[in-house]
N, CA, C and O atoms as a Maestro MAE file, in Angstrom:
{
 s_m_m2io_version
 :::
 2.0.0
}

f_m_ct {
 s_m_title
 :::
 protein
 m_atom[236] {
  # First column is atom index #
  i_m_mmod_type
  r_m_x_coord
  r_m_y_coord
  r_m_z_coord
  i_m_residue_number
  s_m_chain_name
  s_m_pdb_residue_name
  s_m_pdb_atom_name
  i_m_atomic_number
  :::
  1 25 5.902 27.681 11.190 1 A "MET " " N  " 7
  2 3 6.207 27.173 9.863 1 A "MET " " CA " 6
  3 2 5.826 25.701 9.747 1 A "MET " " C  " 6
  4 15 5.311 25.271 8.715 1 A "MET " " O  " 8
  5 25 6.079 24.927 10.804 2 A "THR " " N  " 7
  6 3 5.738 23.507 10.736 2 A "THR " " CA " 6
  7 2 4.232 23.298 10.674 2 A "THR " " C  " 6
  8 15 3.769 22.320 10.088 2 A "THR " " O  " 8
  9 25 3.466 24.197 11.269 3 A "ARG " " N  " 7
  10 3 2.005 24.071 11.196 3 A "ARG " " CA " 6
  11 2 1.516 24.272 9.767 3 A "ARG " " C  " 6
  12 15 0.606 23.579 9.312 3 A "ARG " " O  " 8
  13 25 2.113 25.206 9.077 4 A "ILE " " N  " 7
  14 3 1.717 25.452 7.689 4 A "ILE " " CA " 6
  15 2 2.065 24.248 6.824 4 A "ILE " " C  " 6
  16 15 1.262 23.824 5.994 4 A "ILE " " O  " 8
  17 25 3.245 23.704 7.015 5 A "ILE " " N  " 7
  18 3 3.656 22.528 6.247 5 A "ILE " " CA " 6
  19 2 2.751 21.349 6.561 5 A "ILE " " C  " 6
  20 15 2.397 20.586 5.662 5 A "ILE " " O  " 8
  21 25 2.371 21.187 7.827 6 A "THR " " N  " 7
  22 3 1.473 20.105 8.211 6 A "THR " " CA " 6
  23 2 0.112 20.268 7.547 6 A "THR " " C  " 6
  24 15 -0.449 19.295 7.044 6 A "THR " " O  " 8
  25 25 -0.418 21.469 7.540 7 A "LEU " " N  " 7
  26 3 -1.709 21.713 6.898 7 A "LEU " " CA " 6
  27 2 -1.650 21.457 5.393 7 A "LEU " " C  " 6
  28 15 -2.576 20.882 4.822 7 A "LEU " " O  " 8
  29 25 -0.578 21.876 4.762 8 A "ILE " " N  " 7
  30 3 -0.429 21.640 3.325 8 A "ILE " " CA " 6
  31 2 -0.330 20.143 3.041 8 A "ILE " " C  " 6
  32 15 -0.916 19.660 2.072 8 A "ILE " " O  " 8
  33 25 0.396 19.413 3.864 9 A "ALA " " N  " 7
  34 3 0.526 17.967 3.678 9 A "ALA " " CA " 6
  35 2 -0.812 17.258 3.878 9 A "ALA " " C  " 6
  36 15 -1.118 16.297 3.172 9 A "ALA " " O  " 8
  37 25 -1.601 17.725 4.830 10 A "MET " " N  " 7
  38 3 -2.906 17.109 5.067 10 A "MET " " CA " 6
  39 2 -3.852 17.352 3.896 10 A "MET " " C  " 6
  40 15 -4.610 16.462 3.511 10 A "MET " " O  " 8
  41 25 -3.808 18.544 3.338 11 A "VAL " " N  " 7
  42 3 -4.672 18.853 2.201 11 A "VAL " " CA " 6
  43 2 -4.210 18.084 0.965 11 A "VAL " " C  " 6
  44 15 -5.037 17.621 0.179 11 A "VAL " " O  " 8
  45 25 -2.917 17.948 0.790 12 A "ALA " " N  " 7
  46 3 -2.387 17.247 -0.377 12 A "ALA " " CA " 6
  47 2 -2.644 15.749 -0.304 12 A "ALA " " C  " 6
  48 15 -2.670 15.082 -1.338 12 A "ALA " " O  " 8
  49 25 -2.834 15.209 0.889 13 A "ALA " " N  " 7
  50 3 -3.010 13.769 1.045 13 A "ALA " " CA " 6
  51 2 -4.454 13.322 0.879 13 A "ALA " " C  " 6
  52 15 -4.736 12.132 1.022 13 A "ALA " " O  " 8
  53 25 -5.371 14.220 0.586 14 A "THR " " N  " 7
  54 3 -6.768 13.827 0.427 14 A "THR " " CA " 6
  55 2 -6.934 13.017 -0.846 14 A "THR " " C  " 6
  56 15 -6.271 13.290 -1.846 14 A "THR " " O  " 8
  57 25 -7.795 12.044 -0.820 15 A "PRO " " N  " 7
  58 3 -7.978 11.188 -2.007 15 A "PRO " " CA " 6
  59 2 -8.841 11.867 -3.070 15 A "PRO " " C  " 6
  60 15 -9.953 11.417 -3.342 15 A "PRO " " O  " 8
  61 25 -8.348 12.925 -3.660 16 A "ALA " " N  " 7
  62 3 -9.123 13.687 -4.643 16 A "ALA " " CA " 6
  63 2 -9.318 12.905 -5.937 16 A "ALA " " C  " 6
  64 15 -10.334 13.070 -6.614 16 A "ALA " " O  " 8
  65 25 -8.377 12.074 -6.279 17 A "PHE " " N  " 7
  66 3 -8.460 11.337 -7.533 17 A "PHE " " CA " 6
  67 2 -8.771 9.866 -7.318 17 A "PHE " " C  " 6
  68 15 -8.418 9.036 -8.155 17 A "PHE " " O  " 8
  69 25 -9.425 9.527 -6.215 18 A "ALA " " N  " 7
  70 3 -9.777 8.136 -5.953 18 A "ALA " " CA " 6
  71 2 -10.849 7.691 -6.946 18 A "ALA " " C  " 6
  72 15 -11.650 8.495 -7.422 18 A "ALA " " O  " 8
  73 25 -10.844 6.409 -7.242 19 A "ALA " " N  " 7
  74 3 -11.816 5.871 -8.188 19 A "ALA " " CA " 6
  75 2 -13.215 5.943 -7.599 19 A "ALA " " C  " 6
  76 15 -13.415 5.733 -6.402 19 A "ALA " " O  " 8
  77 25 -14.160 6.239 -8.443 20 A "LYS " " N  " 7
  78 3 -15.543 6.346 -7.998 20 A "LYS " " CA " 6
  79 2 -16.278 5.050 -8.307 20 A "LYS " " C  " 6
  80 15 -15.818 4.236 -9.107 20 A "LYS " " O  " 8
  81 25 -17.411 4.870 -7.670 21 A "GLY " " N  " 7
  82 3 -18.222 3.688 -7.920 21 A "GLY " " CA " 6
  83 2 -18.001 2.648 -6.839 21 A "GLY " " C  " 6
  84 15 -17.399 2.935 -5.805 21 A "GLY " " O  " 8
  85 25 -18.489 1.438 -7.078 22 A "PRO " " N  " 7
  86 3 -18.359 0.380 -6.063 22 A "PRO " " CA " 6
  87 2 -16.902 -0.034 -5.878 22 A "PRO " " C  " 6
  88 15 -16.133 -0.114 -6.836 22 A "PRO " " O  " 8
  89 25 -16.542 -0.297 -4.615 23 A "PHE " " N  " 7
  90 3 -15.148 -0.650 -4.333 23 A "PHE " " CA " 6
  91 2 -14.829 -2.052 -4.823 23 A "PHE " " C  " 6
  92 15 -13.757 -2.271 -5.387 23 A "PHE " " O  " 8
  93 25 -15.728 -3.008 -4.622 24 A "PHE " " N  " 7
  94 3 -15.473 -4.395 -4.996 24 A "PHE " " CA " 6
  95 2 -15.867 -4.635 -6.448 24 A "PHE " " C  " 6
  96 15 -16.825 -5.352 -6.739 24 A "PHE " " O  " 8
  97 25 -15.116 -4.024 -7.346 25 A "SER " " N  " 7
  98 3 -15.338 -4.166 -8.773 25 A "SER " " CA " 6
  99 2 -13.984 -4.215 -9.462 25 A "SER " " C  " 6
  100 15 -13.057 -3.504 -9.075 25 A "SER " " O  " 8
  101 25 -13.871 -5.052 -10.479 26 A "LEU " " N  " 7
  102 3 -12.601 -5.137 -11.199 26 A "LEU " " CA " 6
  103 2 -12.340 -3.899 -12.045 26 A "LEU " " C  " 6
  104 15 -11.241 -3.737 -12.575 26 A "LEU " " O  " 8
  105 25 -13.322 -3.031 -12.180 27 A "ALA " " N  " 7
  106 3 -13.121 -1.768 -12.882 27 A "ALA " " CA " 6
  107 2 -12.542 -0.702 -11.963 27 A "ALA " " C  " 6
  108 15 -12.126 0.358 -12.432 27 A "ALA " " O  " 8
  109 25 -12.508 -0.966 -10.663 28 A "ASN " " N  " 7
  110 3 -11.982 -0.015 -9.683 28 A "ASN " " CA " 6
  111 2 -10.485 -0.268 -9.514 28 A "ASN " " C  " 6
  112 15 -10.078 -1.349 -9.089 28 A "ASN " " O  " 8
  113 25 -9.675 0.725 -9.845 29 A "THR " " N  " 7
  114 3 -8.223 0.543 -9.795 29 A "THR " " CA " 6
  115 2 -7.710 0.379 -8.366 29 A "THR " " C  " 6
  116 15 -6.717 -0.315 -8.146 29 A "THR " " O  " 8
  117 25 -8.369 1.005 -7.396 30 A "ASP " " N  " 7
  118 3 -7.944 0.840 -6.003 30 A "ASP " " CA " 6
  119 2 -8.095 -0.617 -5.562 30 A "ASP " " C  " 6
  120 15 -7.241 -1.139 -4.846 30 A "ASP " " O  " 8
  121 25 -9.167 -1.268 -5.982 31 A "PHE " " N  " 7
  122 3 -9.401 -2.667 -5.639 31 A "PHE " " CA " 6
  123 2 -8.362 -3.573 -6.302 31 A "PHE " " C  " 6
  124 15 -7.894 -4.530 -5.686 31 A "PHE " " O  " 8
  125 25 -8.001 -3.280 -7.539 32 A "ILE " " N  " 7
  126 3 -6.993 -4.073 -8.251 32 A "ILE " " CA " 6
  127 2 -5.637 -3.946 -7.565 32 A "ILE " " C  " 6
  128 15 -4.916 -4.935 -7.432 32 A "ILE " " O  " 8
  129 25 -5.286 -2.745 -7.132 33 A "VAL " " N  " 7
  130 3 -4.016 -2.537 -6.427 33 A "VAL " " CA " 6
  131 2 -4.024 -3.287 -5.103 33 A "VAL " " C  " 6
  132 15 -3.009 -3.871 -4.724 33 A "VAL " " O  " 8
  133 25 -5.152 -3.283 -4.391 34 A "LEU " " N  " 7
  134 3 -5.264 -4.016 -3.133 34 A "LEU " " CA " 6
  135 2 -5.080 -5.513 -3.349 34 A "LEU " " C  " 6
  136 15 -4.364 -6.162 -2.587 34 A "LEU " " O  " 8
  137 25 -5.712 -6.066 -4.371 35 A "ILE " " N  " 7
  138 3 -5.561 -7.491 -4.680 35 A "ILE " " CA " 6
  139 2 -4.115 -7.804 -5.042 35 A "ILE " " C  " 6
  140 15 -3.563 -8.800 -4.574 35 A "ILE " " O  " 8
  141 25 -3.498 -6.969 -5.867 36 A "SER " " N  " 7
  142 3 -2.108 -7.200 -6.281 36 A "SER " " CA " 6
  143 2 -1.159 -7.150 -5.098 36 A "SER " " C  " 6
  144 15 -0.240 -7.964 -5.006 36 A "SER " " O  " 8
  145 25 -1.370 -6.207 -4.195 37 A "PHE " " N  " 7
  146 3 -0.514 -6.099 -3.020 37 A "PHE " " CA " 6
  147 2 -0.681 -7.314 -2.115 37 A "PHE " " C  " 6
  148 15 0.304 -7.823 -1.578 37 A "PHE " " O  " 8
  149 25 -1.910 -7.782 -1.938 38 A "ALA " " N  " 7
  150 3 -2.148 -8.966 -1.112 38 A "ALA " " CA " 6
  151 2 -1.482 -10.199 -1.722 38 A "ALA " " C  " 6
  152 15 -0.921 -11.021 -0.996 38 A "ALA " " O  " 8
  153 25 -1.539 -10.333 -3.041 39 A "ILE " " N  " 7
  154 3 -0.876 -11.457 -3.710 39 A "ILE " " CA " 6
  155 2 0.637 -11.349 -3.551 39 A "ILE " " C  " 6
  156 15 1.303 -12.355 -3.307 39 A "ILE " " O  " 8
  157 25 1.186 -10.152 -3.685 40 A "PHE " " N  " 7
  158 3 2.625 -9.943 -3.528 40 A "PHE " " CA " 6
  159 2 3.086 -10.329 -2.125 40 A "PHE " " C  " 6
  160 15 4.094 -11.021 -1.979 40 A "PHE " " O  " 8
  161 25 2.366 -9.896 -1.096 41 A "ILE " " N  " 7
  162 3 2.714 -10.248 0.284 41 A "ILE " " CA " 6
  163 2 2.576 -11.750 0.488 41 A "ILE " " C  " 6
  164 15 3.396 -12.362 1.172 41 A "ILE " " O  " 8
  165 25 1.545 -12.346 -0.100 42 A "GLY " " N  " 7
  166 3 1.368 -13.792 0.001 42 A "GLY " " CA " 6
  167 2 2.519 -14.563 -0.625 42 A "GLY " " C  " 6
  168 15 2.965 -15.566 -0.068 42 A "GLY " " O  " 8
  169 25 3.006 -14.111 -1.773 43 A "VAL " " N  " 7
  170 3 4.148 -14.770 -2.427 43 A "VAL " " CA " 6
  171 2 5.397 -14.635 -1.565 43 A "VAL " " C  " 6
  172 15 6.159 -15.592 -1.426 43 A "VAL " " O  " 8
  173 25 5.612 -13.464 -0.989 44 A "LEU " " N  " 7
  174 3 6.768 -13.279 -0.104 44 A "LEU " " CA " 6
  175 2 6.703 -14.224 1.094 44 A "LEU " " C  " 6
  176 15 7.711 -14.814 1.479 44 A "LEU " " O  " 8
  177 25 5.524 -14.363 1.675 45 A "LEU " " N  " 7
  178 3 5.378 -15.259 2.824 45 A "LEU " " CA " 6
  179 2 5.493 -16.725 2.411 45 A "LEU " " C  " 6
  180 15 6.030 -17.534 3.167 45 A "LEU " " O  " 8
  181 25 4.996 -17.080 1.222 46 A "TYR " " N  " 7
  182 3 5.072 -18.461 0.745 46 A "TYR " " CA " 6
  183 2 6.525 -18.895 0.555 46 A "TYR " " C  " 6
  184 15 6.887 -20.020 0.899 46 A "TYR " " O  " 8
  185 25 7.344 -18.021 0.019 47 A "PHE " " N  " 7
  186 3 8.747 -18.344 -0.203 47 A "PHE " " CA " 6
  187 2 9.628 -18.029 1.005 47 A "PHE " " C  " 6
  188 15 10.855 -18.078 0.911 47 A "PHE " " O  " 8
  189 25 9.008 -17.706 2.133 48 A "LYS " " N  " 7
  190 3 9.688 -17.481 3.415 48 A "LYS " " CA " 6
  191 2 10.770 -16.405 3.325 48 A "LYS " " C  " 6
  192 15 11.858 -16.557 3.881 48 A "LYS " " O  " 8
  193 25 10.461 -15.328 2.625 49 A "VAL " " N  " 7
  194 3 11.401 -14.220 2.476 49 A "VAL " " CA " 6
  195 2 11.687 -13.527 3.811 49 A "VAL " " C  " 6
  196 15 12.841 -13.180 4.062 49 A "VAL " " O  " 8
  197 25 10.683 -13.306 4.687 50 A "PRO " " N  " 7
  198 3 11.012 -12.667 5.973 50 A "PRO " " CA " 6
  199 2 12.016 -13.468 6.797 50 A "PRO " " C  " 6
  200 15 12.893 -12.889 7.438 50 A "PRO " " O  " 8
  201 25 11.895 -14.790 6.783 51 A "GLY " " N  " 7
  202 3 12.855 -15.623 7.505 51 A "GLY " " CA " 6
  203 2 14.244 -15.553 6.899 51 A "GLY " " C  " 6
  204 15 15.245 -15.553 7.615 51 A "GLY " " O  " 8
  205 25 14.300 -15.492 5.574 52 A "MET " " N  " 7
  206 3 15.596 -15.382 4.913 52 A "MET " " CA " 6
  207 2 16.261 -14.045 5.244 52 A "MET " " C  " 6
  208 15 17.470 -13.984 5.468 52 A "MET " " O  " 8
  209 25 15.464 -12.981 5.272 53 A "LEU " " N  " 7
  210 3 16.022 -11.663 5.591 53 A "LEU " " CA " 6
  211 2 16.527 -11.596 7.024 53 A "LEU " " C  " 6
  212 15 17.608 -11.063 7.278 53 A "LEU " " O  " 8
  213 25 15.754 -12.133 7.961 54 A "THR " " N  " 7
  214 3 16.217 -12.106 9.352 54 A "THR " " CA " 6
  215 2 17.437 -12.989 9.530 54 A "THR " " C  " 6
  216 15 18.311 -12.671 10.337 54 A "THR " " O  " 8
  217 25 17.517 -14.085 8.801 55 A "GLY " " N  " 7
  218 3 18.709 -14.922 8.861 55 A "GLY " " CA " 6
  219 2 19.936 -14.211 8.328 55 A "GLY " " C  " 6
  220 15 21.028 -14.347 8.881 55 A "GLY " " O  " 8
  221 25 19.763 -13.455 7.260 56 A "MET " " N  " 7
  222 3 20.890 -12.702 6.706 56 A "MET " " CA " 6
  223 2 21.315 -11.580 7.642 56 A "MET " " C  " 6
  224 15 22.501 -11.265 7.736 56 A "MET " " O  " 8
  225 25 20.353 -10.976 8.336 57 A "LEU " " N  " 7
  226 3 20.692 -9.905 9.271 57 A "LEU " " CA " 6
  227 2 21.405 -10.439 10.510 57 A "LEU " " C  " 6
  228 15 22.222 -9.739 11.108 57 A "LEU " " O  " 8
  229 25 21.097 -11.676 10.893 58 A "ASP " " N  " 7
  230 3 21.727 -12.250 12.078 58 A "ASP " " CA " 6
  231 2 23.170 -12.668 11.828 58 A "ASP " " C  " 6
  232 15 23.942 -12.793 12.779 58 A "ASP " " O  " 8
  233 25 23.551 -12.885 10.582 59 A "LYS " " N  " 7
  234 3 24.921 -13.321 10.285 59 A "LYS " " CA " 6
  235 2 25.909 -12.211 10.516 59 A "LYS " " C  " 6
  236 15 27.109 -12.401 10.316 59 A "LYS " " O  " 8
  :::
 }
 m_bond[235] {
  # First column is bond index #
  i_m_from
  i_m_to
  i_m_order
  :::
  1 1 2 1
  2 2 3 1
  3 3 4 2
  4 3 5 1
  5 5 6 1
  6 6 7 1
  7 7 8 2
  8 7 9 1
  9 9 10 1
  10 10 11 1
  11 11 12 2
  12 11 13 1
  13 13 14 1
  14 14 15 1
  15 15 16 2
  16 15 17 1
  17 17 18 1
  18 18 19 1
  19 19 20 2
  20 19 21 1
  21 21 22 1
  22 22 23 1
  23 23 24 2
  24 23 25 1
  25 25 26 1
  26 26 27 1
  27 27 28 2
  28 27 29 1
  29 29 30 1
  30 30 31 1
  31 31 32 2
  32 31 33 1
  33 33 34 1
  34 34 35 1
  35 35 36 2
  36 35 37 1
  37 37 38 1
  38 38 39 1
  39 39 40 2
  40 39 41 1
  41 41 42 1
  42 42 43 1
  43 43 44 2
  44 43 45 1
  45 45 46 1
  46 46 47 1
  47 47 48 2
  48 47 49 1
  49 49 50 1
  50 50 51 1
  51 51 52 2
  52 51 53 1
  53 53 54 1
  54 54 55 1
  55 55 56 2
  56 55 57 1
  57 57 58 1
  58 58 59 1
  59 59 60 2
  60 59 61 1
  61 61 62 1
  62 62 63 1
  63 63 64 2
  64 63 65 1
  65 65 66 1
  66 66 67 1
  67 67 68 2
  68 67 69 1
  69 69 70 1
  70 70 71 1
  71 71 72 2
  72 71 73 1
  73 73 74 1
  74 74 75 1
  75 75 76 2
  76 75 77 1
  77 77 78 1
  78 78 79 1
  79 79 80 2
  80 79 81 1
  81 81 82 1
  82 82 83 1
  83 83 84 2
  84 83 85 1
  85 85 86 1
  86 86 87 1
  87 87 88 2
  88 87 89 1
  89 89 90 1
  90 90 91 1
  91 91 92 2
  92 91 93 1
  93 93 94 1
  94 94 95 1
  95 95 96 2
  96 95 97 1
  97 97 98 1
  98 98 99 1
  99 99 100 2
  100 99 101 1
  101 101 102 1
  102 102 103 1
  103 103 104 2
  104 103 105 1
  105 105 106 1
  106 106 107 1
  107 107 108 2
  108 107 109 1
  109 109 110 1
  110 110 111 1
  111 111 112 2
  112 111 113 1
  113 113 114 1
  114 114 115 1
  115 115 116 2
  116 115 117 1
  117 117 118 1
  118 118 119 1
  119 119 120 2
  120 119 121 1
  121 121 122 1
  122 122 123 1
  123 123 124 2
  124 123 125 1
  125 125 126 1
  126 126 127 1
  127 127 128 2
  128 127 129 1
  129 129 130 1
  130 130 131 1
  131 131 132 2
  132 131 133 1
  133 133 134 1
  134 134 135 1
  135 135 136 2
  136 135 137 1
  137 137 138 1
  138 138 139 1
  139 139 140 2
  140 139 141 1
  141 141 142 1
  142 142 143 1
  143 143 144 2
  144 143 145 1
  145 145 146 1
  146 146 147 1
  147 147 148 2
  148 147 149 1
  149 149 150 1
  150 150 151 1
  151 151 152 2
  152 151 153 1
  153 153 154 1
  154 154 155 1
  155 155 156 2
  156 155 157 1
  157 157 158 1
  158 158 159 1
  159 159 160 2
  160 159 161 1
  161 161 162 1
  162 162 163 1
  163 163 164 2
  164 163 165 1
  165 165 166 1
  166 166 167 1
  167 167 168 2
  168 167 169 1
  169 169 170 1
  170 170 171 1
  171 171 172 2
  172 171 173 1
  173 173 174 1
  174 174 175 1
  175 175 176 2
  176 175 177 1
  177 177 178 1
  178 178 179 1
  179 179 180 2
  180 179 181 1
  181 181 182 1
  182 182 183 1
  183 183 184 2
  184 183 185 1
  185 185 186 1
  186 186 187 1
  187 187 188 2
  188 187 189 1
  189 189 190 1
  190 190 191 1
  191 191 192 2
  192 191 193 1
  193 193 194 1
  194 194 195 1
  195 195 196 2
  196 195 197 1
  197 197 198 1
  198 198 199 1
  199 199 200 2
  200 199 201 1
  201 201 202 1
  202 202 203 1
  203 203 204 2
  204 203 205 1
  205 205 206 1
  206 206 207 1
  207 207 208 2
  208 207 209 1
  209 209 210 1
  210 210 211 1
  211 211 212 2
  212 211 213 1
  213 213 214 1
  214 214 215 1
  215 215 216 2
  216 215 217 1
  217 217 218 1
  218 218 219 1
  219 219 220 2
  220 219 221 1
  221 221 222 1
  222 222 223 1
  223 223 224 2
  224 223 225 1
  225 225 226 1
  226 226 227 1
  227 227 228 2
  228 227 229 1
  229 229 230 1
  230 230 231 1
  231 231 232 2
  232 231 233 1
  233 233 234 1
  234 234 235 1
  235 235 236 2
  :::
 }
}
């Protein structure tokens, strides 16, 4: 049963609806999401959120 579920999950995870065309284009939604995620991680690191979280966990 787990093999069947694994096969179904692998087939479902294929990028069937990925954007077509050049990757480095502002018309490509995958590229826009990548840029947005990188900016989000950069903002978190700029405001030292990981350090604040570890400090709160240590208390």
